[in-house]
Each structure stands twice: as structure tokens, then as C-alpha cells.
C-alpha positions as CSV (number, residue, x, y, z in Angstrom):
1,M,15.2,31.5,37.7
2,T,18.6,32.9,38.1
3,L,19.4,36.4,36.9
4,R,22.8,38.0,36.5
5,I,22.3,41.5,37.9
6,L,24.8,44.4,37.9
7,L,23.9,46.9,40.6
8,L,25.6,50.3,40.7
9,G,25.4,52.4,43.8
10,K,25.4,49.6,46.4
11,I,26.1,51.8,49.5
12,G,23.4,54.4,49.0
13,Q,20.0,54.3,50.8
14,L,18.3,52.4,48.0
15,G,21.4,50.5,46.8
16,W,22.1,49.0,50.2
17,E,18.5,47.6,50.3
18,L,18.6,46.5,46.7
19,Q,21.7,44.3,47.2
20,R,19.8,42.4,49.9
21,T,16.3,42.3,48.3
22,L,17.6,41.2,44.9
23,A,19.8,38.4,46.3
24,P,17.1,35.6,45.9
25,L,16.8,36.4,42.2
26,G,20.3,35.4,41.2
27,E,23.9,36.5,41.0
28,I,24.6,40.1,41.9
29,T,27.7,42.1,41.0
30,A,27.6,45.3,42.9
31,F,29.8,48.4,42.8
32,D,30.1,51.9,44.2
33,Y,32.7,54.5,44.8
34,P,35.7,54.1,44.8
35,E,35.6,50.8,42.9
36,V,33.9,52.6,40.0
37,D,34.3,56.4,39.3
38,F,30.9,57.5,37.9
39,S,32.3,61.0,37.3
40,H,34.2,59.4,34.4
41,P,31.4,58.0,32.3
42,S,33.6,56.7,29.5
43,T,34.9,53.9,31.8
44,L,31.5,52.5,32.5
45,A,31.0,50.4,29.4
46,Q,33.9,48.2,30.4
47,V,32.2,47.6,33.8
48,V,29.0,46.5,32.1
49,Q,30.9,44.4,29.6
50,A,32.9,42.6,32.3
51,A,29.8,41.8,34.3
52,A,27.9,40.3,31.4
53,P,24.6,41.1,33.1
54,Q,21.0,40.4,32.1
55,V,19.9,43.5,34.2
56,V,21.7,46.7,34.9
57,I,20.3,48.7,37.8
58,N,21.6,52.3,38.3
59,A,21.0,53.5,41.8
60,V,23.8,56.0,41.5
61,A,23.1,59.7,41.7
62,Y,24.7,63.0,42.7
63,T,22.1,63.9,45.3
64,A,23.6,67.0,47.1
65,V,20.9,69.3,45.8
66,D,22.3,72.5,47.1
67,K,25.9,71.7,46.4
68,A,25.0,70.8,42.8
69,E,24.4,74.5,42.1
70,T,28.1,75.1,42.3
71,E,29.2,71.6,41.1
72,E,27.1,71.5,38.0
73,S,29.7,69.7,35.8
74,L,30.2,66.9,38.4
75,A,26.4,66.6,38.9
76,R,25.9,66.4,35.1
77,A,28.7,63.8,34.6
78,I,27.1,61.5,37.2
79,N,23.4,62.1,36.7
80,A,23.3,62.6,33.0
81,A,26.4,61.4,31.1
82,A,27.0,58.3,33.2
83,T,23.3,57.3,32.9
84,G,23.5,57.5,29.1
85,E,26.7,55.5,28.9
86,L,25.3,52.8,31.2
87,A,22.0,52.6,29.1
88,Q,24.0,52.3,25.9
89,A,26.3,49.6,27.3
90,A,23.2,47.7,28.7
91,R,21.6,47.7,25.2
92,K,24.8,46.4,23.6
93,A,24.9,43.7,26.2
94,H,21.3,42.8,25.6
95,A,20.6,43.6,29.2
96,A,17.6,45.4,30.7
97,F,18.3,48.8,32.2
98,L,16.6,50.1,35.3
99,H,17.3,53.6,36.4
100,V,16.0,55.6,39.4
101,S,15.1,59.2,38.9
102,T,13.3,61.9,40.9
103,D,10.2,64.1,41.5
104,Y,12.6,67.1,41.3
105,V,12.3,67.0,37.5
106,F,9.0,69.0,38.1
107,D,8.6,72.5,39.2
108,G,5.8,71.8,41.7
109,R,3.4,74.3,40.3
110,K,0.7,71.9,38.9
111,G,-1.1,71.7,42.3
112,S,-2.0,68.0,42.0
113,P,0.1,64.8,41.7
114,Y,2.2,64.5,38.5
115,V,1.6,61.9,35.9
116,E,4.2,60.6,33.4
117,E,2.8,62.7,30.6
118,D,3.3,66.0,32.5
119,T,6.0,68.2,31.1
120,P,9.1,68.4,33.3
121,H,10.5,71.8,34.4
122,P,13.3,71.4,36.9
123,L,14.0,74.3,39.3
124,N,17.5,73.4,40.2
125,V,20.7,71.8,38.7
126,Y,20.0,68.5,40.4
127,G,16.6,68.2,38.8
128,Q,17.9,69.3,35.5
129,T,20.8,66.8,35.4
130,K,18.4,64.0,36.5
131,L,16.1,64.9,33.7
132,E,19.0,64.8,31.2
133,G,19.8,61.4,32.5
134,E,16.3,60.2,31.8
135,Q,16.4,61.5,28.3
136,A,19.8,60.0,27.7
137,A,18.6,56.6,28.9
138,L,15.5,56.6,26.7
139,Q,17.5,57.8,23.7
140,A,19.9,54.8,24.1
141,G,17.0,52.4,23.3
142,G,16.6,48.8,24.3
143,A,14.8,47.6,27.4
144,V,14.9,50.8,29.5
145,V,12.7,51.4,32.6
146,I,13.0,54.7,34.5
147,L,11.5,54.8,37.9
148,R,10.8,58.3,39.2
149,T,10.5,58.3,43.0
150,A,10.3,60.8,45.8
151,W,11.5,61.6,49.3
152,V,13.3,58.3,49.7
153,Y,14.3,57.6,53.3
154,S,16.0,54.9,55.4
155,T,16.4,54.4,59.1
156,R,19.9,53.0,58.8
157,R,21.6,56.1,57.6
158,D,21.1,59.9,57.4
159,S,17.6,60.8,56.1
160,F,14.7,63.1,56.9
161,V,13.4,60.5,59.3
162,T,16.7,60.2,61.3
163,K,17.1,64.0,61.2
164,V,13.7,64.6,62.7
165,L,14.3,62.1,65.4
166,G,17.7,63.8,66.2
167,W,16.2,67.2,66.2
168,S,13.4,66.0,68.6
169,R,16.0,65.0,71.1
170,N,18.0,68.3,71.0
171,Q,15.4,71.0,70.6
172,S,12.4,72.1,72.5
173,E,10.6,73.4,69.4
174,L,10.9,72.2,65.8
175,R,10.2,74.5,62.9
176,L,9.2,72.4,59.8
177,V,8.0,73.5,56.4
178,N,4.4,72.7,55.6
179,D,4.4,73.9,52.0
180,Q,6.7,71.2,50.5
181,I,4.6,68.2,49.6
182,S,5.4,64.8,48.1
183,N,5.4,61.1,48.6
184,P,7.6,59.7,51.5
185,T,9.1,56.5,50.2
186,W,10.8,53.8,52.3
187,A,14.0,52.6,50.5
188,R,13.4,49.0,51.6
189,M,9.9,48.9,50.0
190,L,11.2,50.6,46.9
191,A,13.8,47.9,46.6
192,G,11.3,45.2,47.3
193,I,8.9,46.2,44.6
194,T,11.9,46.5,42.2
195,A,12.7,42.8,42.9
196,L,9.1,41.8,42.4
197,L,9.1,43.6,39.0
198,L,12.2,41.6,37.9
199,A,10.7,38.4,39.2
200,K,7.8,38.9,36.8
201,S,10.2,38.7,33.9
202,R,10.5,34.9,34.5
203,G,14.2,34.9,33.5
204,D,13.8,37.1,30.5
205,P,14.2,40.7,31.8
206,F,15.2,42.2,28.5
207,G,12.1,40.8,26.7
208,Y,9.8,41.6,29.5
209,L,10.9,45.2,30.0
210,D,11.5,45.8,26.3
211,E,7.7,45.5,25.9
212,R,7.2,47.9,28.8
213,S,10.0,50.4,28.3
214,G,9.5,53.9,29.4
215,L,8.9,56.2,32.3
216,Y,7.1,55.3,35.5
217,H,6.3,57.0,38.7
218,L,6.9,54.8,41.8
219,A,6.7,56.2,45.3
220,G,4.9,55.7,48.6
221,D,1.1,55.8,48.1
222,G,-0.4,59.1,49.1
223,Y,1.4,62.3,49.9
224,A,2.2,64.7,52.8
225,S,3.9,67.9,53.7
226,R,7.2,67.8,55.6
227,M,5.4,68.9,58.7
228,E,2.8,66.1,58.4
229,W,5.6,63.6,57.8
230,A,7.5,64.8,60.8
231,Q,4.4,64.6,63.0
232,E,3.9,60.9,61.9
233,I,7.6,60.2,62.6
234,L,7.4,61.5,66.1
235,K,4.2,59.7,66.8
236,L,5.8,56.4,65.7
237,D,9.1,57.0,67.5
238,P,10.0,53.7,69.2
239,N,11.7,55.8,72.0
240,P,9.3,58.7,72.6
241,E,10.6,59.3,76.1
242,Q,13.8,60.6,74.6
243,Q,12.1,63.5,72.9
244,T,12.6,67.0,74.3
245,A,10.6,68.7,71.6
246,R,7.2,69.8,72.9
247,K,6.1,71.9,70.0
248,L,6.1,71.7,66.2
249,I,5.8,75.1,64.4
250,P,4.7,75.3,60.8
251,A,6.9,77.3,58.5
252,N,7.2,78.3,54.8
253,T,10.0,77.2,52.6
254,S,10.8,80.9,52.0
255,E,11.9,81.1,55.7
256,F,14.7,78.7,55.0
257,P,16.6,80.1,52.0
258,T,18.9,77.5,50.2
259,P,21.1,77.7,47.1
260,A,18.8,75.4,45.2
261,V,15.1,76.1,44.8
262,R,12.8,73.2,45.7
263,P,9.5,72.3,44.1
264,L,6.7,72.8,46.5
265,F,4.1,70.2,45.4
266,S,6.0,67.4,43.6
267,A,3.8,64.4,44.6
268,L,3.7,61.6,42.0
269,N,0.7,59.7,40.7
270,C,1.8,56.1,40.4
271,E,-1.3,54.6,38.8
272,H,0.5,53.9,35.4
273,F,3.0,51.7,37.1
274,T,0.2,49.7,38.8
275,Q,-1.7,49.3,35.6
276,V,1.4,48.0,33.7
277,F,3.0,45.8,36.4
278,G,0.2,45.0,38.8
279,L,2.2,46.3,41.7
280,R,1.8,49.2,44.1
281,L,3.6,50.5,47.1
282,P,1.5,50.7,50.3
283,P,0.3,54.0,51.9
284,W,3.3,56.0,53.1
285,Q,2.1,55.9,56.7
286,L,2.0,52.1,56.8
287,A,5.5,51.9,55.3
288,L,6.8,54.4,57.9
289,R,5.2,52.3,60.7
290,Q,7.0,49.2,59.5
291,A,10.3,51.1,59.0
292,M,10.2,52.2,62.7
293,D,8.8,49.2,64.4
294,P,11.3,48.5,65.7
295,L,13.7,51.2,64.3
296,R,15.5,49.5,61.5
């Protein structure tokens, strides 16, 4: 089986992993800024047409959650309009379209993990524009699979994991919120399960995913607060002797005001994905242990 894959967003946390994880499946054409300007969606159809792919994977997003509050037009162009254009171009090329979305489409007030049927209610511009991107992709039709994920991290670039490790070396006390709860998700495992999903298509990704089109939640198994996640990060630190932090202090989100409001409990229930594709990400603690042993 050799697939022609167009990957957009190759230098992001997830995109970097996808380019490597997808390599055994076939020929990958990968782009990111500045090769392609996703803030000008009308140019994207040409990119798809030129690549003649069987699969288009969109790992591009405007993810500066706070900055999006003042850059709404730019966030909407990248997260919503560009997604819609790519989905339409993929359908015209008879290519499957995989798009990555976020738990931030929810307001966090449900109090238990969200399922795909729950009504979205974003609290910030980032979440709203990502929701609009989902809607645009689904409206385009064709073989569209949207993967909502949460709290994606990597150890090779700036993420919550690397920030906690950095803070632990520069501060004697760490104040961490314990009322924001979701699923920590290692980018490498998210990329790996995406490759396994495509491998199941047996060379016909459009036909395989056309029968399974729709929204799916896909994140690390189980959930934690930011505080619990940080505790696990420090416990698994491959260089604990470098830590100067001796105390972790729980705090509420309200103590750290930000331009964008965050959902408090945005954990995702991923059972539907498992039922349809027979795949599941491992417990988030296990993934974190692998990600940090040794630090990758």
C-alpha cells in the first residue's frame, strides 16, 4: 500500500510527528508557513490540486488562544475559512480529509467528559473559530473525519510539559491551577494512531473514511487537572536533581486572569472513536512516561 498524503502544518507539535509517523504509508507532500499562507484561504485549492493526494491532513491552526481575542479575523481565516477551502478541495480531488480540532469548542460546564453529541458552546474566539472550521469541513461533504483532541504536548518544543520542567528549575514554589481538567495527549501517540487509522483503509482512504465520516474525540485516555499533570511531570523528570521547586501550590483559574476564558472541565470521551476504528490511545500517564523516558 502506497498512499499520496498532503500534510499541512508540518512544523507544529503534531505536524512534526505526523511527517515521520506517516512516512511508511507512502509519499508525503508537506507544507507550512511560509511556503503556504493559510491566512489566504483562496490559494489553498491550488495546493491540493498540485499535490493530487489521496489524503489531506490539516494540522494547521491559529492556536494563540489569548492573542486570538484581538486577532479574530486572522484566527477565523486560518481556523475556519482555510479549513473549509481545504475540505472542498479534498472532495473535488476525491481525497479523504482529516482535520484536527479541539476540546475548546465546549464551555466546560457539563461536569463530565464530553461526547460527540454534546452541543458545543465555545467561551473564546479560538474555540469559536475552530468550531466554525469543523462545521465548514462537514458542510463540504466527502470523506471528512474531524478529530477533536485536547492538551496536546511535545517534549521537543514549547509545551506545558517543557514549561513545567523549566519552572521547576527556576522557582522554589509553583502555583498551578487545579480547576482546569482535560486529557493530556502526547503528539507522537496522536500521530501514531492517525497513521494506524489510515493503514486500515488498505489503500482506499476515501472509501474507508467516506463510510465513517464525521466527528470523533481522540485524546489521551483519562483526564487530569493541570496540577495533577504537573505533579506527574515532575515525578517522571529524567533529571530531578535539577529541580529547585520544593512545593506545588494549588490555585484557581480566577487567580490568573487572561484575555481568553478557558473551559474548566473539557475532558473528552473517546469511546466512539474506539467503537468505529478499533483503536485507542493509552492512559495519559503511560504516554507521559514514554515521552519522558528518556526526554524526547
